[in-house]
C-alpha positions as CSV (number, residue, x, y, z in Angstrom):
1,M,-32.4,8.5,41.8
2,P,-33.9,7.0,38.6
3,E,-33.5,3.3,38.2
4,R,-31.4,2.0,35.2
5,T,-33.5,0.0,32.8
6,L,-32.4,-3.0,30.7
7,Q,-32.5,-0.7,27.6
8,D,-30.0,1.7,29.2
9,D,-27.6,-1.2,29.9
10,D,-27.8,-2.4,26.3
11,Q,-27.0,1.1,25.0
12,A,-24.1,1.3,27.4
13,K,-22.7,-2.0,26.1
14,Q,-23.2,-0.9,22.4
15,L,-21.4,2.4,22.9
16,P,-17.8,1.0,23.3
17,L,-18.4,-1.2,20.2
18,L,-19.5,1.7,18.1
19,V,-16.5,3.7,19.3
20,L,-14.2,0.8,18.4
21,I,-15.7,0.5,14.9
22,V,-15.3,4.2,14.3
23,L,-11.7,4.5,15.7
24,F,-10.4,1.2,14.2
25,P,-9.4,2.7,10.8
26,F,-7.6,5.6,12.6
27,A,-5.8,3.1,14.8
28,I,-4.6,1.1,11.8
29,I,-3.4,4.3,10.0
30,G,-1.7,5.5,13.2
31,R,0.1,2.2,13.8
32,R,1.3,2.2,10.2
33,A,2.5,5.8,10.4
34,I,4.3,5.1,13.6
35,G,5.9,2.1,12.1
36,I,7.0,4.0,9.0
37,L,8.5,6.8,11.2
38,A,10.3,4.3,13.4
39,H,11.8,2.5,10.4
40,T,12.8,5.8,8.8
41,G,14.6,6.7,12.0
42,E,16.4,3.4,12.1
43,V,17.6,3.9,8.5
44,F,18.7,7.5,9.2
45,Y,20.6,6.4,12.3
46,L,22.3,3.7,10.4
47,L,23.2,6.2,7.7
48,V,24.8,8.5,10.2
49,D,26.7,5.7,11.8
50,A,28.0,4.4,8.5
51,T,29.0,8.0,7.5
52,Q,30.9,8.4,10.7
53,W,32.9,5.2,10.0
54,L,33.6,6.5,6.5
55,W,34.8,9.8,7.8
56,R,37.1,8.0,10.3
57,G,38.4,5.7,7.6
58,I,39.3,8.7,5.3
59,F,40.6,11.3,7.8
60,G,41.3,9.3,10.9
61,K,44.7,7.7,11.6
62,K,43.4,4.9,13.8
63,Y,41.1,3.2,11.3
64,R,41.7,2.0,7.8
65,L,39.1,2.5,5.1
66,G,39.1,-1.0,3.8
67,T,39.7,-0.3,0.1
68,N,39.7,-3.9,-0.9
69,A,36.3,-4.5,0.5
70,I,34.9,-1.4,-1.2
71,V,36.4,-2.2,-4.6
72,S,35.1,-5.8,-4.3
73,Q,31.6,-4.4,-3.6
74,I,31.8,-1.9,-6.5
75,C,32.7,-4.8,-8.8
76,R,29.8,-6.9,-7.5
77,I,27.2,-4.2,-7.4
78,G,28.2,-1.8,-10.2
79,V,30.2,-3.6,-12.8
80,Q,28.0,-6.6,-13.0
81,S,24.9,-4.3,-13.4
82,I,26.3,-2.5,-16.5
83,F,24.9,-4.9,-19.1
84,I,21.4,-5.1,-17.7
85,V,21.2,-1.3,-17.2
86,A,22.5,-0.6,-20.7
87,L,20.0,-3.1,-22.1
88,V,17.0,-1.6,-20.3
89,S,18.0,2.0,-20.9
90,G,18.7,1.4,-24.6
91,S,15.3,-0.2,-25.0
92,V,13.6,2.8,-23.3
93,G,15.5,5.1,-25.7
94,L,14.2,3.2,-28.7
95,I,10.6,3.2,-27.3
96,L,10.7,7.0,-26.6
97,A,11.9,7.8,-30.1
98,L,9.2,5.6,-31.8
99,Q,6.4,6.9,-29.5
100,L,7.3,10.6,-29.9
101,S,7.5,10.4,-33.7
102,P,3.7,10.3,-34.6
103,P,2.6,13.2,-32.4
104,L,5.5,15.4,-33.4
105,D,4.8,14.6,-37.1
106,D,1.4,16.3,-36.7
107,F,3.3,19.6,-36.0
108,G,6.1,18.9,-38.5
109,Q,8.6,18.8,-35.7
110,R,9.9,15.2,-35.9
111,D,13.5,16.4,-35.6
112,K,12.7,17.7,-32.1
113,I,12.8,14.1,-30.8
114,A,16.4,14.8,-30.0
115,N,15.5,17.8,-27.8
116,I,12.9,16.0,-25.8
117,I,14.7,12.7,-25.3
118,T,18.0,14.3,-24.3
119,V,16.5,16.4,-21.6
120,A,14.2,13.7,-20.3
121,V,16.9,11.1,-20.1
122,L,19.6,13.3,-18.6
123,R,17.4,14.8,-15.9
124,E,15.1,11.9,-15.0
125,L,15.0,8.7,-16.9
126,G,18.7,7.8,-16.9
127,P,19.3,7.8,-13.2
128,L,15.8,6.6,-12.5
129,I,16.0,3.5,-14.7
130,G,19.5,2.7,-13.4
131,A,18.3,3.0,-9.8
132,I,15.3,0.7,-10.4
133,V,17.4,-1.9,-12.1
134,L,20.1,-1.7,-9.4
135,T,17.4,-2.1,-6.7
136,G,16.4,-5.5,-8.1
137,F,19.9,-6.5,-9.1
138,A,21.9,-5.5,-6.0
139,G,19.6,-4.1,-3.4
140,A,17.8,-7.3,-2.8
141,S,21.1,-9.2,-2.9
142,I,22.6,-7.0,-0.2
143,A,19.5,-7.4,2.1
144,A,19.5,-11.2,1.6
145,E,23.3,-11.5,2.2
146,I,23.2,-9.5,5.4
147,G,20.0,-11.1,6.5
148,T,21.5,-14.5,6.1
149,M,24.5,-13.5,8.2
150,V,22.1,-12.3,10.9
151,V,20.2,-15.6,10.8
152,S,23.4,-17.7,10.9
153,E,24.7,-15.5,13.8
154,E,27.7,-14.3,11.9
155,I,26.9,-10.7,13.0
156,E,27.1,-11.8,16.6
157,A,30.4,-13.5,15.9
158,L,31.8,-10.2,14.5
159,E,30.7,-8.3,17.6
160,A,32.2,-11.1,19.8
161,S,35.5,-10.5,18.0
162,A,35.2,-6.7,18.7
163,L,34.5,-6.0,15.0
164,N,31.9,-3.5,14.3
165,P,29.4,-4.8,11.7
166,I,28.5,-1.2,10.6
167,R,32.2,-0.6,9.7
168,F,32.9,-3.9,8.0
169,L,29.5,-4.7,6.4
170,V,27.4,-1.6,6.0
171,M,29.9,1.1,5.1
172,P,31.6,-0.7,2.2
173,R,28.2,-1.6,0.6
174,L,26.8,1.8,1.1
175,L,29.8,3.6,-0.5
176,A,29.9,1.0,-3.3
177,A,26.2,1.5,-4.0
178,S,26.5,5.3,-4.1
179,V,29.6,5.3,-6.3
180,S,28.2,2.6,-8.6
181,M,24.8,4.3,-9.0
182,T,26.5,7.6,-9.9
183,A,28.4,5.9,-12.7
184,L,25.4,3.7,-13.8
185,G,23.2,6.8,-14.1
186,V,25.6,8.3,-16.6
187,I,25.9,5.0,-18.5
188,S,22.1,4.6,-18.5
189,S,21.6,8.1,-19.9
190,F,24.3,7.6,-22.6
191,C,22.8,4.2,-23.7
192,A,19.3,5.7,-24.0
193,I,20.5,8.7,-26.0
194,I,22.6,6.6,-28.3
195,A,19.7,4.1,-28.9
196,A,17.3,7.0,-29.7
197,L,19.9,8.5,-32.0
198,A,20.4,5.2,-33.9
199,I,16.6,4.6,-34.4
200,S,15.9,8.2,-35.3
201,V,18.6,8.2,-38.0
202,S,18.0,4.7,-39.4
203,M,14.2,4.4,-39.3
204,L,12.7,7.9,-38.7
205,G,14.7,9.6,-41.4
206,I,16.2,12.4,-39.2
207,P,19.6,13.5,-40.5
208,Y,22.4,12.6,-38.2
209,Q,23.8,16.2,-38.1
210,T,20.4,17.7,-37.4
211,Y,19.8,15.3,-34.5
212,V,23.2,16.0,-33.0
213,D,22.8,19.8,-33.4
214,N,19.4,19.7,-31.7
215,M,20.7,17.5,-28.9
216,L,23.7,19.7,-28.2
217,T,21.6,22.9,-28.4
218,Q,19.0,21.6,-25.9
219,A,21.3,19.9,-23.5
220,K,23.0,21.9,-20.8
221,L,25.6,21.1,-18.2
222,V,23.0,21.5,-15.4
223,D,21.0,18.7,-17.0
224,F,23.9,16.4,-16.8
225,L,24.8,17.4,-13.2
226,T,21.2,17.0,-12.1
227,G,21.3,13.4,-13.2
228,V,24.6,12.8,-11.6
229,V,23.4,14.2,-8.2
230,K,20.3,12.1,-8.4
231,G,22.2,9.0,-9.2
232,G,24.4,9.4,-6.1
233,I,21.4,10.0,-3.9
234,F,19.5,7.0,-5.3
235,G,22.5,4.8,-4.8
236,T,22.8,5.9,-1.2
237,L,19.1,5.2,-0.6
238,I,19.4,1.7,-2.1
239,G,22.5,0.8,-0.1
240,I,21.3,2.0,3.3
241,I,17.7,0.6,3.0
242,A,19.1,-2.8,1.9
243,C,21.5,-2.9,4.8
244,A,18.9,-1.7,7.3
245,N,16.4,-4.4,6.3
246,G,19.1,-7.0,6.3
247,L,20.3,-6.2,9.8
248,K,16.7,-6.4,11.3
249,V,15.9,-9.9,9.9
250,T,14.2,-12.2,12.3
251,G,12.5,-15.5,11.8
252,G,15.0,-17.5,9.8
253,A,14.6,-18.1,6.0
254,A,11.2,-16.5,6.0
255,G,12.6,-13.4,7.5
256,V,15.2,-13.1,4.8
257,G,12.5,-13.4,2.2
258,R,10.5,-10.6,3.8
259,A,13.5,-8.4,4.1
260,T,14.3,-8.9,0.4
261,T,10.7,-8.0,-0.6
262,Y,10.6,-5.0,1.7
263,T,13.9,-3.8,0.4
264,V,12.7,-3.7,-3.2
265,V,9.4,-2.0,-2.4
266,E,11.0,0.5,0.0
267,C,13.8,1.4,-2.4
268,I,11.5,2.0,-5.3
269,V,9.2,4.2,-3.2
270,A,12.1,6.1,-1.7
271,I,13.7,6.6,-5.1
272,V,10.5,8.0,-6.7
273,V,9.8,10.3,-3.7
274,A,13.4,11.5,-3.6
275,D,13.2,12.2,-7.4
276,L,10.0,14.2,-6.8
277,V,11.6,16.2,-4.0
278,F,14.8,17.0,-5.9
279,T,12.9,17.9,-9.1
280,A,10.7,20.3,-7.1
281,I,13.8,21.8,-5.5
282,F,15.6,22.2,-8.8
283,F,12.4,23.7,-10.4
284,A,12.1,26.2,-7.5
285,L,15.7,27.2,-7.8
286,G,15.2,27.8,-11.6
287,M,17.8,25.2,-12.6
288,F,15.8,24.0,-15.6
């Protein structure tokens, strides 16, 4: 047999290092992908569990729905968000009207501002703006609240008292976020359209009746219903992601901070991706 030389030994030692360097990026990507899939599974399982408790509360005779808790969460999540949602949406409506005026003037179609803004706001911007605002206003708050309860062992106290935390903590917040976001999406669209109407009539010289006629001619019921459906889905995503991140908090106050940050980032990403998916579905079905 040929004898191994020192050079052969050096090459054998270098080979695993080269393999490690080449495979390291793939290992990082794989670990991240597995982590995302695992977290998505946790969120989905929590959504199914909360939906089951909601079903039992509505149709079952053994469990109560907890109307007071749901109404309280709707007031905290939805009602208190109305002002900031209206402010942001109204500002976006003003910006859109002013930005669209110069390019439409080049074609002598300034009055078509109503057509563009109405469709864009009802289908996309209304629920999207409301969802992003609600994420920062209520989503982070839900995650921090539940995370603090985990750190202070209040969740364990509920379980020791035979009280299911999914039923008493997650389900009311999830339902409140979904209902609130559905209403906030409508309010957001209304405020943006009214703001665009006001600036168009007062500053851009578009006659009021012309603007209203163009708006009513362009807008369809399907545009409004599309925004309503998206609002409900966005609210569900915000509520369930916030609750899931709150329940998995570890590491004390630092863990609560991480959960709050992750909630805002994950909610915005989930909302945008869901918006893309639903827009593609509606486009494929010819609903535009």
